[in-house]
Backbone as JSON, one array per atom type, in Angstrom:
{
  "sequence": "MSSPSAGKRRIDTDVIKLIESKHEVTICGGLNEFHVKFYGPKGTAYEGGIWRVRVDLPDRYPFKSPSIGFMNRIFHPNIDESSGTVCLDVINQAWTALYDLANIFDSFLPQLLAYPNPQDPLNNEAAKLYLHQREDFNERCAEYVRKFASEDAIASIVKDQYREFDDEEENDTGNDSDSTISDFSEDETNGMEF",
  "N": [[0.85, -1.09, 0.23], [0.65, 2.16, -1.11], [1.94, 5.44, 0.36], [0.23, 8.12, 1.57], [-0.13, 10.9, -0.73], [2.15, 14.08, -0.19], [0.13, 16.41, -0.54], [-2.26, 15.24, 0.16], [-1.69, 14.47, 2.65], [-1.28, 16.97, 3.7], [-4.18, 18.04, 3.5], [-5.51, 16.34, 5.06], [-4.64, 16.85, 7.59], [-5.13, 19.73, 7.84], [-8.07, 19.42, 8.05], [-8.45, 17.69, 9.84], [-7.15, 19.62, 12.14], [-9.04, 21.67, 11.85], [-11.57, 20.56, 12.64], [-10.41, 20.1, 15.14], [-10.43, 22.6, 16.13], [-12.51, 23.0, 17.14], [-14.74, 23.57, 14.96], [-17.76, 22.64, 13.49], [-17.82, 20.21, 10.96], [-19.25, 19.06, 7.85], [-18.83, 16.23, 5.75], [-18.85, 16.19, 2.64], [-18.2, 14.93, -0.05], [-15.77, 13.29, 0.26], [-12.41, 14.34, 1.5], [-12.07, 16.75, 0.12], [-14.22, 18.16, -0.31], [-16.42, 19.79, 1.5], [-18.44, 21.05, 4.26], [-18.77, 23.63, 6.8], [-19.92, 24.84, 9.74], [-20.61, 28.22, 10.49], [-20.26, 30.62, 12.59], [-21.89, 34.11, 13.22], [-19.31, 36.79, 14.27], [-19.31, 38.18, 17.45], [-20.3, 41.35, 18.58], [-20.71, 42.65, 15.77], [-22.84, 43.34, 13.19], [-23.44, 40.62, 12.41], [-23.87, 38.98, 14.46], [-24.96, 36.25, 16.36], [-25.87, 35.06, 14.13], [-25.87, 32.03, 11.95], [-24.26, 30.31, 9.66], [-23.74, 28.05, 6.83], [-20.87, 26.89, 5.48], [-19.33, 26.23, 2.51], [-16.93, 24.27, 1.32], [-14.26, 23.82, -1.06], [-11.52, 21.84, -2.0], [-8.71, 22.48, -4.0], [-7.03, 20.04, -6.44], [-4.38, 21.28, -6.17], [-4.31, 22.02, -3.78], [-2.38, 22.9, -0.82], [-1.03, 24.9, -2.0], [-2.93, 26.05, -3.92], [-5.9, 28.17, -3.68], [-8.6, 27.3, -1.53], [-11.77, 27.24, -2.39], [-14.56, 28.81, -1.44], [-17.89, 29.41, 0.09], [-20.99, 31.07, 0.93], [-23.82, 29.29, 1.8], [-26.42, 29.66, 2.85], [-28.43, 32.38, 2.88], [-26.64, 35.96, 3.19], [-26.33, 39.39, 4.32], [-24.07, 41.3, 2.61], [-21.26, 43.25, 1.71], [-19.09, 42.22, 0.57], [-20.14, 39.74, -0.33], [-21.43, 37.5, -2.53], [-25.0, 37.89, -2.82], [-26.97, 35.95, -4.28], [-24.97, 33.58, -5.08], [-23.5, 33.2, -2.76], [-20.44, 33.64, -3.11], [-17.42, 34.4, -1.91], [-15.46, 37.73, -1.68], [-12.35, 38.06, -1.27], [-9.62, 39.13, -0.72], [-7.2, 37.65, 0.51], [-7.59, 35.12, 0.29], [-8.59, 34.88, -2.29], [-6.32, 36.05, -4.03], [-4.07, 36.44, -2.58], [-3.32, 34.29, -1.18], [-1.26, 31.8, 0.21], [0.69, 28.81, 1.03], [1.39, 28.89, 3.49], [-1.09, 29.4, 4.92], [-3.97, 27.65, 6.4], [-6.81, 25.87, 6.81], [-8.0, 26.55, 8.99], [-7.05, 29.21, 9.31], [-9.2, 30.29, 7.8], [-11.95, 30.31, 8.87], [-11.23, 31.01, 11.52], [-9.71, 33.47, 11.5], [-9.94, 34.85, 8.62], [-12.89, 35.01, 7.49], [-13.86, 35.74, 10.04], [-13.02, 38.41, 10.08], [-13.58, 39.82, 7.81], [-16.36, 39.85, 7.89], [-16.57, 41.67, 10.14], [-15.07, 44.01, 9.45], [-16.07, 44.95, 6.66], [-15.21, 45.63, 3.05], [-16.25, 47.8, 1.44], [-15.37, 49.13, -0.88], [-14.93, 47.16, -3.16], [-17.14, 45.67, -4.01], [-19.06, 42.76, -4.16], [-21.63, 42.93, -3.43], [-23.7, 45.58, -4.56], [-25.33, 46.94, -3.45], [-25.52, 46.49, -0.5], [-22.95, 47.63, -0.04], [-23.27, 50.32, -0.83], [-25.54, 50.87, 1.14], [-23.77, 50.45, 3.61], [-21.47, 52.43, 3.41], [-22.83, 54.63, 3.43], [-25.87, 54.7, 4.98], [-25.02, 53.59, 7.43], [-26.85, 52.62, 9.85], [-28.94, 51.28, 8.62], [-27.82, 49.56, 7.03], [-27.1, 47.88, 9.14], [-29.51, 47.24, 10.27], [-30.43, 46.05, 8.09], [-28.62, 43.84, 7.86], [-29.1, 42.47, 10.45], [-31.93, 41.76, 9.82], [-31.62, 39.76, 8.07], [-30.15, 37.76, 9.29], [-31.97, 37.06, 11.08], [-34.09, 35.62, 9.18], [-32.6, 33.9, 7.84], [-30.13, 32.99, 8.57], [-30.57, 30.97, 10.83], [-30.64, 27.79, 13.17], [-32.87, 26.5, 12.28], [-32.57, 27.46, 9.34], [-30.33, 26.82, 8.47], [-30.91, 23.76, 8.96], [-32.83, 23.37, 7.11], [-31.5, 23.88, 4.47], [-29.76, 21.65, 4.88], [-31.4, 19.75, 4.46], [-32.75, 20.15, 2.08], [-30.67, 19.34, 0.28], [-30.26, 16.74, 0.76], [-32.75, 15.79, -0.65], [-32.63, 16.83, -3.4], [-30.32, 14.77, -3.7], [-31.21, 12.68, -3.12], [-33.61, 12.84, -5.52], [-31.82, 13.07, -7.96], [-30.5, 10.5, -7.32], [-33.03, 8.89, -7.89], [-33.39, 9.8, -10.83], [-31.53, 8.66, -12.23], [-29.8, 6.4, -14.39], [-29.26, 3.99, -13.97], [-26.65, 2.75, -14.32], [-24.05, 2.3, -12.45], [-21.45, 2.07, -12.93], [-20.63, 3.88, -14.6], [-20.05, 5.82, -13.14], [-17.73, 8.58, -12.2], [-17.47, 9.92, -9.5], [-17.15, 9.35, -6.34], [-19.58, 9.75, -3.63], [-19.67, 10.21, -0.25], [-21.95, 9.33, 2.61], [-22.61, 10.82, 5.64], [-22.37, 9.05, 7.79], [-20.93, 6.79, 6.37], [-18.62, 8.29, 6.28], [-17.73, 8.79, 9.31], [-16.13, 6.31, 10.42], [-13.68, 6.98, 8.57], [-10.42, 7.5, 8.11], [-8.18, 9.79, 9.06]],
  "CA": [[0.27, 0.17, -0.19], [1.22, 3.47, -0.97], [1.63, 6.19, 1.41], [-0.71, 9.22, 0.85], [0.82, 12.24, -1.45], [2.02, 15.28, 0.51], [-1.06, 17.14, -0.67], [-3.42, 14.32, 0.73], [-1.52, 14.29, 4.17], [-1.62, 18.56, 4.21], [-5.37, 18.3, 3.71], [-5.9, 15.41, 6.68], [-4.04, 17.74, 8.51], [-6.0, 21.04, 7.95], [-9.13, 19.34, 8.23], [-8.48, 17.84, 11.47], [-7.01, 20.78, 12.71], [-10.45, 22.75, 11.71], [-12.43, 20.02, 13.75], [-10.01, 20.27, 16.92], [-10.88, 24.04, 16.84], [-14.31, 23.33, 17.31], [-16.12, 23.86, 14.08], [-18.77, 21.43, 12.99], [-17.38, 20.09, 9.58], [-19.72, 17.85, 7.48], [-17.65, 15.76, 4.91], [-19.76, 16.06, 1.32], [-17.64, 14.0, -1.36], [-14.29, 13.04, 0.3], [-11.99, 15.53, 2.28], [-12.05, 18.04, -0.77], [-15.35, 19.1, -0.14], [-17.08, 19.69, 2.9], [-19.23, 22.18, 4.84], [-18.41, 24.3, 8.19], [-20.76, 25.57, 10.27], [-20.08, 29.37, 10.8], [-21.16, 31.56, 13.4], [-21.12, 35.61, 13.35], [-18.92, 37.34, 15.05], [-19.7, 38.84, 18.03], [-19.68, 42.68, 18.41], [-20.8, 42.94, 14.75], [-24.09, 42.95, 12.68], [-23.64, 39.49, 12.0], [-23.8, 38.36, 15.78], [-26.31, 35.25, 16.58], [-25.98, 34.24, 12.81], [-25.02, 30.59, 11.88], [-23.98, 30.03, 8.32], [-23.13, 26.95, 6.46], [-20.11, 27.56, 4.27], [-19.32, 25.03, 1.6], [-15.39, 24.32, 1.05], [-13.8, 22.99, -2.14], [-10.28, 22.23, -1.97], [-8.46, 22.35, -5.24], [-6.02, 19.65, -6.37], [-3.05, 21.76, -5.81], [-4.21, 22.69, -2.25], [-2.44, 24.19, 0.05], [-0.59, 25.86, -3.11], [-3.92, 27.12, -4.52], [-6.42, 28.48, -2.33], [-9.82, 26.89, -1.56], [-13.1, 27.77, -2.93], [-15.67, 28.99, -0.17], [-19.03, 30.02, -0.46], [-21.98, 31.07, 1.92], [-25.04, 28.24, 1.36], [-27.38, 30.43, 3.15], [-28.05, 34.18, 2.32], [-25.87, 36.83, 4.15], [-26.23, 40.63, 3.61], [-22.47, 41.56, 3.03], [-20.7, 44.03, 0.48], [-18.02, 41.57, -0.13], [-20.14, 38.39, -0.57], [-22.55, 37.6, -3.49], [-26.04, 37.42, -2.02], [-27.05, 34.56, -4.7], [-23.93, 32.44, -5.15], [-22.53, 32.93, -1.81], [-18.93, 33.68, -3.09], [-16.81, 35.57, -1.17], [-14.76, 38.32, -2.45], [-11.36, 38.24, 0.08], [-7.92, 38.83, -1.25], [-6.29, 36.93, 1.0], [-8.26, 33.45, -0.32], [-8.72, 34.82, -3.96], [-5.16, 36.49, -4.52], [-2.88, 36.64, -1.75], [-3.3, 33.11, -0.58], [0.18, 30.79, 0.26], [0.89, 27.4, 1.55], [1.72, 29.03, 4.82], [-2.36, 29.67, 5.49], [-4.59, 26.63, 6.55], [-8.4, 26.1, 6.7], [-8.37, 27.33, 10.57], [-7.34, 30.6, 9.31], [-10.32, 31.15, 7.17], [-12.68, 30.21, 9.75], [-10.87, 31.87, 12.96], [-9.48, 35.0, 11.32], [-10.22, 35.65, 7.82], [-13.88, 35.37, 7.58], [-14.62, 36.95, 11.28], [-12.49, 40.13, 10.0], [-14.39, 40.25, 6.75], [-17.69, 40.12, 8.63], [-16.54, 42.78, 10.92], [-14.62, 45.15, 8.51], [-16.09, 45.1, 5.16], [-14.74, 46.25, 2.24], [-17.44, 48.52, 0.3], [-14.71, 49.61, -2.18], [-14.76, 46.32, -3.59], [-18.09, 44.69, -3.69], [-19.74, 41.79, -4.72], [-23.26, 43.4, -3.61], [-23.63, 46.87, -4.45], [-26.62, 47.27, -2.22], [-25.11, 46.23, 0.67], [-21.87, 48.48, 0.22], [-23.99, 51.66, -0.54], [-26.06, 51.22, 2.52], [-22.58, 50.44, 4.56], [-21.08, 53.56, 3.21], [-24.24, 55.85, 3.56], [-26.65, 54.42, 5.61], [-24.8, 52.46, 8.33], [-27.87, 51.99, 10.67], [-29.93, 50.99, 7.86], [-27.27, 48.58, 6.96], [-26.98, 47.01, 10.3], [-30.76, 46.59, 10.23], [-30.71, 44.79, 7.29], [-27.96, 42.38, 8.25], [-29.97, 41.67, 11.54], [-32.96, 41.03, 9.39], [-31.09, 38.34, 7.31], [-29.93, 37.01, 10.16], [-33.47, 36.25, 11.87], [-34.62, 34.73, 8.35], [-31.57, 33.04, 6.87], [-28.93, 32.3, 9.27], [-30.77, 30.5, 11.98], [-30.36, 26.59, 12.8], [-34.05, 26.13, 11.34], [-32.37, 27.41, 8.19], [-29.18, 25.56, 8.36], [-31.64, 22.4, 8.6], [-33.47, 23.29, 5.73], [-30.52, 23.56, 3.39], [-29.51, 20.17, 4.92], [-32.74, 18.66, 4.16], [-32.83, 20.35, 0.48], [-29.22, 18.91, -0.21], [-30.87, 15.28, 0.78], [-33.92, 15.87, -1.16], [-31.57, 16.6, -4.46], [-29.17, 13.93, -4.0], [-32.02, 11.31, -3.57], [-33.74, 12.9, -6.74], [-30.39, 12.2, -8.81], [-30.24, 8.9, -7.58], [-34.25, 8.45, -8.61], [-32.98, 10.02, -12.22], [-30.28, 7.93, -12.52], [-30.31, 5.45, -15.49], [-28.99, 2.73, -13.51], [-25.62, 2.34, -14.8], [-23.27, 3.01, -11.34], [-20.23, 2.14, -13.22], [-20.14, 5.37, -15.2], [-19.59, 7.23, -11.91], [-16.84, 9.29, -11.54], [-17.2, 10.64, -8.31], [-17.72, 8.55, -5.17], [-20.39, 10.07, -2.52], [-19.96, 9.28, 0.95], [-22.8, 9.77, 3.51], [-22.0, 11.17, 6.84], [-22.31, 7.4, 8.41], [-19.69, 6.2, 5.99], [-17.36, 9.17, 6.91], [-17.38, 8.34, 10.52], [-15.22, 5.7, 10.28], [-12.77, 7.05, 7.83], [-9.39, 7.62, 8.78], [-7.59, 11.23, 8.52]],
  "C": [[0.78, 1.21, 0.06], [1.33, 4.57, 0.07], [0.8, 7.26, 0.6], [0.71, 10.22, 0.37], [0.88, 13.36, -0.16], [0.67, 16.03, 0.55], [-2.04, 16.63, 0.24], [-2.84, 14.62, 2.35], [-1.8, 15.92, 4.54], [-3.41, 18.34, 4.19], [-6.0, 17.5, 4.79], [-5.9, 16.3, 7.6], [-4.82, 18.76, 8.88], [-7.33, 20.35, 8.45], [-9.29, 19.0, 9.7], [-8.25, 18.94, 12.54], [-8.43, 21.85, 12.86], [-11.41, 22.06, 12.56], [-11.85, 20.02, 15.21], [-10.29, 21.74, 17.35], [-12.26, 24.5, 16.66], [-15.31, 23.52, 16.41], [-16.34, 22.52, 13.68], [-18.52, 21.47, 11.49], [-18.71, 19.08, 9.29], [-18.94, 17.3, 6.18], [-18.81, 15.47, 3.7], [-19.3, 14.64, 0.42], [-16.31, 13.64, -0.93], [-13.9, 14.45, 1.23], [-11.97, 16.65, 1.21], [-13.04, 18.56, -0.76], [-16.27, 18.65, 0.85], [-17.9, 20.9, 3.2], [-19.07, 22.45, 6.01], [-19.26, 24.61, 8.57], [-20.02, 27.15, 11.21], [-21.02, 29.94, 11.62], [-20.78, 33.11, 13.43], [-20.6, 36.04, 14.2], [-19.53, 37.92, 16.25], [-19.25, 40.37, 18.25], [-20.03, 43.03, 16.71], [-22.57, 42.65, 14.42], [-24.34, 41.51, 12.29], [-23.82, 38.5, 13.24], [-25.17, 37.43, 15.99], [-26.5, 34.57, 15.04], [-25.39, 32.98, 12.72], [-25.38, 30.51, 10.47], [-23.54, 28.59, 7.85], [-22.45, 27.39, 5.26], [-19.44, 26.15, 3.57], [-17.79, 25.79, 1.36], [-15.13, 23.54, 0.04], [-12.34, 23.33, -2.13], [-9.73, 21.77, -3.28], [-7.55, 21.19, -5.18], [-4.8, 19.65, -5.95], [-3.15, 22.72, -4.45], [-2.93, 21.96, -1.61], [-1.58, 25.09, -1.04], [-1.53, 26.74, -3.78], [-4.92, 27.22, -3.68], [-7.98, 27.67, -2.7], [-10.78, 27.5, -1.85], [-13.96, 27.84, -1.86], [-16.99, 29.58, -0.57], [-20.24, 29.64, 0.73], [-23.16, 30.06, 1.21], [-26.22, 29.04, 1.88], [-27.06, 31.91, 3.02], [-27.36, 34.79, 3.37], [-26.04, 38.23, 3.07], [-25.07, 41.43, 4.02], [-22.04, 42.07, 1.4], [-19.96, 42.92, -0.33], [-18.5, 40.13, -0.53], [-21.46, 38.47, -1.71], [-23.7, 37.16, -2.92], [-26.99, 36.42, -2.68], [-26.42, 33.47, -4.57], [-23.58, 32.24, -3.6], [-20.99, 33.16, -1.9], [-18.62, 34.8, -2.55], [-15.75, 36.03, -1.95], [-13.58, 38.61, -1.34], [-10.26, 38.09, -0.72], [-6.97, 37.96, -0.81], [-6.85, 35.62, 0.9], [-7.95, 33.71, -1.75], [-7.46, 35.25, -4.61], [-3.89, 36.45, -3.95], [-2.58, 35.24, -0.87], [-1.68, 32.29, -0.65], [-0.11, 29.47, 0.93], [0.63, 27.6, 2.86], [-0.01, 29.13, 5.69], [-3.11, 27.91, 5.43], [-6.08, 27.07, 6.59], [-8.63, 26.58, 8.09], [-8.09, 28.63, 10.18], [-8.73, 31.34, 8.65], [-11.36, 31.24, 8.04], [-12.48, 30.89, 10.89], [-10.66, 32.91, 12.6], [-10.07, 35.69, 9.81], [-11.57, 36.07, 7.43], [-14.38, 36.19, 8.62], [-14.22, 38.42, 11.03], [-13.41, 40.57, 8.75], [-15.57, 40.69, 7.14], [-17.72, 41.44, 9.51], [-16.22, 44.44, 10.29], [-14.44, 44.98, 6.88], [-15.41, 46.05, 4.52], [-15.59, 46.62, 0.95], [-16.68, 48.8, -1.15], [-14.4, 48.42, -3.14], [-15.84, 45.21, -3.53], [-18.54, 44.06, -4.9], [-21.49, 42.27, -4.95], [-23.02, 44.97, -3.5], [-24.3, 47.48, -3.62], [-26.07, 47.85, -1.04], [-23.82, 47.32, 0.98], [-22.11, 50.2, -0.19], [-24.5, 51.45, 0.87], [-24.69, 51.37, 3.64], [-21.77, 51.68, 4.61], [-21.65, 54.77, 3.57], [-25.32, 55.98, 4.55], [-26.5, 53.58, 6.66], [-25.93, 52.03, 9.12], [-28.88, 51.27, 9.75], [-29.19, 49.44, 7.27], [-27.37, 47.58, 7.81], [-28.14, 46.32, 10.76], [-31.05, 45.42, 9.15], [-29.98, 43.27, 7.35], [-28.91, 41.61, 9.03], [-31.34, 40.89, 11.08], [-32.49, 39.66, 8.21], [-30.68, 37.39, 8.0], [-30.99, 36.24, 10.76], [-33.81, 35.48, 10.96], [-33.88, 33.93, 8.05], [-30.23, 32.43, 7.62], [-28.95, 31.67, 10.64], [-30.28, 28.82, 11.95], [-31.55, 26.08, 12.16], [-33.42, 26.24, 9.86], [-31.12, 26.58, 7.74], [-29.84, 23.98, 7.96], [-32.33, 22.25, 7.47], [-32.63, 23.11, 4.72], [-29.99, 22.08, 3.51], [-30.55, 19.23, 3.98], [-32.85, 19.0, 2.66], [-31.83, 19.48, -0.1], [-29.62, 17.31, -0.46], [-31.87, 15.05, -0.26], [-33.13, 15.71, -2.91], [-30.63, 15.48, -4.62], [-30.43, 12.64, -4.16], [-33.15, 11.71, -4.92], [-32.9, 12.59, -7.87], [-30.8, 10.94, -8.49], [-31.73, 8.12, -8.13], [-33.95, 8.43, -10.11], [-32.18, 9.16, -12.68], [-30.4, 6.77, -13.58], [-29.88, 4.35, -14.91], [-27.7, 2.15, -13.31], [-24.42, 2.9, -13.88], [-21.91, 2.95, -12.28], [-19.69, 3.13, -14.11], [-19.71, 6.47, -14.17], [-18.36, 7.31, -12.09], [-16.37, 9.55, -10.28], [-17.98, 9.76, -7.11], [-18.31, 9.58, -4.2], [-20.28, 9.68, -1.3], [-21.07, 10.23, 1.85], [-21.99, 10.21, 4.71], [-21.64, 10.03, 7.8], [-20.83, 7.13, 7.87], [-18.37, 7.22, 6.25], [-16.97, 9.02, 8.52], [-16.18, 7.56, 10.93], [-13.7, 6.06, 9.68], [-11.56, 8.12, 8.64], [-8.82, 8.88, 8.53], [-6.41, 11.25, 8.4]]
}
């Protein structure tokens, strides 16, 4: 049996470090694709919110940055409301192999929520409110937290994902040998060796 590649070992190490730092991680399709439960930072307009953040690790990770996106809606100048895509230089442009997944959830995302950059927006409406009507911006963020960033909202996302997966299985032509992606359920990943 061959030993895992350096990249695979790094992914294993980073995911374990993320879990050990008390983040709830749900493995979706092997260790390269998972979701992390992320809590809004205290003292911000996002306090009390809970988001599910999708993480996709590229083959060249950690030398190439992960792709991350919010799965439930958030009102923020640097996060696209419909896709959840995050505009954050340290992830998109300045990423180095010195960073790890814990940096994203313990530092980068909390800093982004605490200190938006309205000069480089993905959500123009949020940027304008942040710059010119801060009280209205904070109220809109709080409204989104109430509507879209609760435990119930997270549960709804998970339920919808399982429903989509079930629908895909029902529509499958039945030729499993053509499958190129291996999907693991949560139960199957419980015994996985990281």
